N, C-alpha and C positions, 0 to 999 in steps of 0.2 A: 568560620560558615557565618555568610551573611544573614541578618534574620530581617528587624524592621527596622534598621538605620540605612537601608541603601540609600534612602532619598537624601541623606547627608551626605553621600558621596561629592565631591566636586565635580562641577560640571565640566565634561570634556570635549572641547568646542573643535579640536584639532583633528582633521582628517590623518590616519597613519600613510606614509610612501605605500604606492604600491609595489608589490612584491615582484620579484624578476619571473616573467612567462616567456623569456624567449624561447627555450627550448619546447615548450607546449605548444608556442604561435609557429614553429617551425614543423613540429609534426603536424598542426592543424593545417597549414597550407598544404602540404604534402597529402594528408588525408582527403583533400578536396577533390583531389585527383583520383581517386578510387571510390570513394561513398558521396552520396547525395547529401549535399551539405556539411560533408567532411564528418558524419558521423553515423553510427548505425541503430541509434533511436535518438527522434529528433531533440528532445530536453536538453540532451548532452552538448547541443549547440552553442549556450549560453545566450541566446537570442533574447531572453527575458533579463539579463543581468549585465554589468561590466564585463568586457575584456574576452579573450578568447577562452575556450574551455581548457581545462587543467587536465592533462595527459599523467593519469595514475600511473606510478611505477610501483609501489609496492602497498601492502598493508598490513599491519600488525597490531593486536589489541585494538582501542580505539584511535588509533592513529593512520593516516596515509603520507605518503609522500610522493609527490608530483616528480616531471622529468626534471624540473630544475633545482632537484633536493630540498623545495620546502615542505615543511613537516607542517600537518594539521590535526587538529581533534575532530575526528570525522562524526557527523550526526545522522549520515545519510544510509549509510550500512549497506551499501549495493540497493538502496531504496528498502530497505528494512529486513531483508532475510538474515542478515549478519547479527542476530541478537546476542548472539556469545561474543562476536567482536572478530575482529579479522584474523584469518591465520590460526585458530584455536589450536590448540596442542592436540587434543582430542579427536578432533575433526581431522586433522591433517594427518595424525598418524594412523586413523582407520582407512582413509582413502589410500593412503600409500601402502597400505598393508593389501588391500585388495586390488589394487592396481598391478601386484606382481604377477597376480595372475590374468591379467587381460582387462581391457577396457570396456568391452562391448563385444555381444555374443548375440542378439536380437532372438535369444531362447531365455525361457524361464531360469532364473537361480535362486537359491535360497534364502538369499538376502532379500528378497522381494516379499516370500513369506515373512520373515523376521521384523522387518518395518511394518509391513501391514499390522502383523499382530501387537506391535507395541502401539500403533495408532488405535486400533479399534477398542483393544481392552481398556484403553484410557479415556476413549471419547465417545460417550452414550449416543450422539446424533448420527453415528455412521454404522451400518451393521457390515456393508460390502463397501469397496472402494477400488477404482482404477487408476492407477499411476499412469501421468503424461508427462511430457518434457516441458510444460510451461503453466502458468497461470491463465494465459488467454485459450491454450487449447482444452484445459480443463471446464473454463466457461463455455466455451463454443460447444463442448461434448455434454455438457448439462443442459444446454437449451436444444438440443439434438433429441437428448434422454426424454425432456417434457414433451417436446412435442410428439414424440414417438409412444410415450405412455397415454398422452391424453387422447390423442388423434386429433389435437387442434393446433393451430398456426400461428397466432397470435400472442405476443410478449408483450408486456408492460414492465418497461423500464423507469428510472427516474433522472430528471435533470440534474448535474451534477455528478453523478456516478460514472464510475470507468469501469470497464468489463473487457478492457483488451480490445484488440483492433479485427476480430471477426466482423466479417460485412452486417450482419444482422444488428450488431451491436454499436457500431459506429454512426448513430443517429442521434440529431438534435430534434429537439421541441420542435414542433411545427406551430402555424399560427391559430390560437383558439386554445381553449383549454383542454378539450380531449379531443385530439386528432391524431391522424399518424403523423409519425416522425418524418424530418427530413434528412438526408445524407447529410452528414458532418465531414466527409472525405469523397475527393475525386475517386471514381473506380467503382464505387458501390451502387448497383444498380437501383434504381426507383423503386422497383417491385420489391427488393428486400426491405428497403426501409417502410413500406407500404402493412411489412407485417409487425411492425414494431411501432408502439404505442408509447410515447414519452408524456411522463406528467412530472408537475413540482411535485418536489419531497413536502412531508409534513402537511398534507392537504387531503383529507380523508374524503371529503366531497368530490374531489376530482376522480379518485379511485372508483367510489361509488358509481358515479356516473359513467365511468368508462366499462365497469363491467355491464351496467345498464344497457349500454349504447353496443355493447359486442357480446353478448350474452353467448354464453358456449361457443366462444371462437377463443377465448385466454387461454392458452396451454399454460402460462406462467407469469409470474410475477418476479422479478429479479432486482436485488439492491445488493448493495456494499454491507456488510455485518455492522459496519459504523462507513459511512462514505468518508473516504479520505485520500481522495486521488483529487479533492479539488476545494482545500482546506480541509479542516478537521470539522464535518456537519452531524453533530450529535444529536440523534434523534430521541424522543421520550420512549419510555417502555411501552406506554399505552399506544402510541402510533406503531412500534412493532408487532405488539399483541392485535393490534385491527388488521394488520395486513395479512397474520397468518389467520385469524378468525373469516376476512372475506376470501380470500384464496380458498378455504374450505368450504364455507357456503356455494361457492360458483365453479367448484370442481376442477379449479387451478391449484397450479404447485406454486410453493414458495421456494425461491432458489435465493441463497444467502452467498454471495461472492465474499468469501473469506482471505481473498490472497493477501490482504495486507493485515486483517484481525486474526487471520487464524494463527494459533501458537504464538502470539504475538499478545494478546490481551490476557491470555491464559492457554492452557493446553485443549480447551476446547471452545476458545476464542468468542466471538461477539454472541454466540448460540447461548451459551453458559452465561455470558455477561447480561444478557436480556430474559434469559429463562424461556427462551422460544425455540422450539424444536421446529426448523425448516425442513421441507421435503427434500431437497437435494443440496447440498454445500458444495463449495470449490476450496481449494487451496493452493499457494502458490511455493514459490522457491524456498521459502523459509524451510519447507521439510527438508532440503538438501544443504541446509547451510550455505545459500548461494548458488550451488551448483544448479543447470538446468533442469528443474522437476517441478511438476504439478500433481494434483489427484482430484476426483471429484469423488462424493459417497452419497449413499442414501442407505433408505432399509433394504434389507436383501431382497424383498418384494418388487420396489422399482429398480433396484440394478440388475434384477435377472432379466430385464428387458435388453440388456446389452449383449452385443454378440461376443460370444458363439452362443449364450443361452438363448438371448432374443434376437428382434429383428433390427434393433438399431445398431448400425455399423459405426464402429470407432476402432482405430489401428495405431499403432506409431511404433516404428522400429526401435526407438532408441527409449521408449517406455520401459521403466523399471531397471535401466541399466545398471551395473554393479557399483560404479562408481558414486553416482547419486545415489542409491541405496545405503551404501555405505557412510557417507557423510550424513544421512538422514539417520541412520541407526544412533551415531556417535552424537548428532545436535540433540535429538529428540530426548535420549538419556540424559542430557544433560538438563533438557526443561522440565524433566519429571522428578528432578532432585528437590527432596524438602525445602520449601522456602526460597526457590528460586525466584517465582513471579511475585512473591510478596517483596522480597528485598527490590528488585528492579524497580517494580510500582511506586515503593514509597522513595526509593531515588528521584524519579522521575518527579514524583508529585511536589518533593521539595525543592527540586529545581525549577520547576515551572513557576510555582507559586512566589518563590524568590525574587523570580525576574517580574511578576506580576505587581509584587509589593514596589519595587522599584520605579514602576512604571506609572503606577497609582501614585506614590508618592511625589513624582516629578511631573503629575497631570498630564503625563504622556496619553495619547491617544491609542493605546496598544492592549490587547487582549491575549493572554496566553491562554490556549485552548489544551487541553490533555486528556488522556483514557491511557489507563495502564502505562505503558512505557511509549506513548506517540504523544507526539505535542506541536503546537501550530502557533508559530506567532504571526498575529492578525495586526495591522493598523487598522482599528477600528474602536468605537466606544459602545458597541452592541454587548450587552452579557451573554446574548446567545446567537449563534449562527446556524440556522437549519437548513438553509436552502440556499441555492448557487446564487439566485437574485440577492442575497444578502449581503455578498461580499461587495465592498467597493471597491471596482476595478481599477479607481485611480489611487488606489492604495498600494497599488504595486510599484510606483515610483518610490515610494519610501523603502520597500522592501530591497529595490535595487541598490540603493544607498547602503543599506546595511548589509547586504550580502558583500559587497565590496569591501566594507570596512572591517567585518568578521574575518574575509580571507586574507586581508593585511595584519590581522591579528591572530592568524594561526587556526581559524575554526573554519570547519567545511559542514554548509548547509546543501541542500540539493537547490540546484539555479533555478529556483521558481518559487514565487511567491505564495502559489497555491498548492506547494507541496508540503509535507509533512515532516518532521523531523524524527528521528528513533534514538532512545538511550539504548543502549547494551550493557550486559553484564560487565564488559571489558571497561567502561567508563568507572573512574574512580572519584571520591570526594576532589582529590588533587585538581582532576582534569574537569570537573564539573564547576570548581570554586573559579577556575583560569577563564572558562567559558562565560560563566557568569559575569565575571568583570569585563570580558570583550564587549559582552552584548549590552551591560550598561554604556559603556564608553561609545559602543556602534549608536545606542539610541541617542545620546547626547549629542553625536554629531547630526544625526538623522534631522533631529528637532532645534538645532542649534539656532535656526533663524527664526521659531517662533515668536 
């Protein structure tokens, strides 16, 4: 195990030869005939890094294989939900068992009750829930619920937080400290953005001013449990407690978007991490072991405003479908195993701190931020990065080099320097040691001209 002597490793100044991407490149060219940009989600296009996208053929444990037969240790994990690793035996067996009886009914099944009971009994932050088919859908529904419950229209969100691609939330900051947002995507009506106020993170004065300026108009404040879609922007507990307090004082709801942090930091996510009870909480595909599923929940009193009990309409043919529910039962049962999170989080902290020690010993401008089993390698000398504006955007050129070097050494990170990485239960000490060595060598290449 690497300890305090990482800095004594010989400097690696040579780039590794590029892996073959011939078949992936062929598939990508063909895909461009069918899909905008050749992909079904923009970040997959590898625009921020070198080369063409990898077309993944297989995943097992902590490994993935691409169409060219290259094997990688995977730290993307389908963008977080594969906390047990790829193709986990118990998840696969449960899904296979349930699929023998059919895959979709558009009608209730006992599996929905079973998974809901598993969640609610072990999560003190929700009393009733509603399953959806994605995290985006869960957040969109939570916003509608907040508006319906409060009778107000405006939403406050924060720059650097991503909440899916619904119209109300594809909004960036306008000009001025407290102002209406501006659409960040074509096709979003200006009127929608006018109902969304975008503020900087970690700025109590801006939030106080917003509530004063739009008194009795704000339905909800929404924040990622720990912002992790634009770097890992750790917030102080005092700030999160302030959010709860100011929402209560102004009759607005506090929404935690825990699509990334939910069931990842711990079974109760960032709400338990901070000890703050949000009014509504949303979760994503980690519930279903990577299958398409999401969920939002709150107190019974708030959730009773959802149709058919209340006047806030939300529906979904595939919501609570038996295949996703089966995967969720299997995965969440594993997460409840004694010591699961302690072991995973300890593994991650040792991994991240070892990389930091190496970078510090080399005097490299690198910080490794981590929480639970989430980590982010940033090319900065800042001790804290708590807002989007704190990120040095020019540093993404260094990430671009590192990403290429890591791929050539058999390590797969998400193809953007703004994305976080995830350690899974399937990563063993052997794979983590190999990954650390690859990161050390890649950082040496990045900084070789220093």
